[in-house]
C-alpha positions, 0 to 999 in steps of 0.5 A: 452639796449641803450648806454649812450652818454657822456656829453662833457663840453666846457671849458670857457675861463676866462675874460682877465685882463685889463692893467693899462691903461684906457681900450680902450672901456672906452675911446671911450664910451663903458662900459669897460669889455663888457657885464657881461651876462653869455653865455651858449651852442653854445654862449660859443663856439662862444665866445671862438672861437672869443677870439682865433682870431687875433684882428690885422685883424680889422686894415682894418675896417673903425674905424681903420682909424678914427682919434678919435679912433687912438688917443684914441688907441695910448693914451691907448697903450702909457699910459699902457707902461708908467704906467708899467715903472713908477711903480718902482718909485711908480708913474703912468702917472697921478701922474707924470703929477701932479709932472711935473707941480709942478716942473715947477716953476709955483706953480699951484693951484689944480683948475688949475691942474684939468683944465689943466689935464682935471681931476675932482678936487677930482682926483687931491686931491687924486693924490696930497695926494699920492705925498705928502705921497711920500714927493714929494710935499707940499700944500702951501697957494696961495698968489693970493687967500687965499682960495686956495692952490698951489702945490710946489715940494720939493727937494725930488720931484725934484729928483723924477721928474728927474728920472721919466722924464727919464722913460717917455722919454724912454717910448716915444722912444718905442712908437715912434720908427717907426718915424724919429726925424722930424716926431716926431716933426711934430707929436708933433706940430700937437698934440699941435695945436689940444690940445691947440689952440682954434678952429676958 
């Protein structure tokens, strides 16, 4: 009579939940969340082992030294931190950006907001709707174009912006804590040249 061998089940590690920030995979052109194909057998064991390893060991790869990747990663980390800190005000980085421009005194149109923030017009509509529901902005007729609306901050919106700006500055301080004041200004200047100055 042979003894039965007990079946050992390999535990499956659940997929990690993403942060509020845009997943880094999505930023650099890969589908966020990775493959949805189920893994079984030895694949499941390998996947479990990989997820327990330290991702910091990848800092010495070629990718980690590419400017596009580093700026994308910095954006992902910074936006995630700022979104978490802005949550108490019922804002996120994108809605804060629209509010900030509405409080600039420039009375931007929705089209201008979409162009400046590199967002789809439908995304701008949703963001303005949210701010309008908070009582922070209103839509008014554009005196330059009757077919267009401009976004204007309310008194409550100006107050909310002051609170949110303090939160954003605190988030920026945390992200840039390893840089001196002079290095921060140098970084700001370089990023501004990349973001706004046309290529020759």
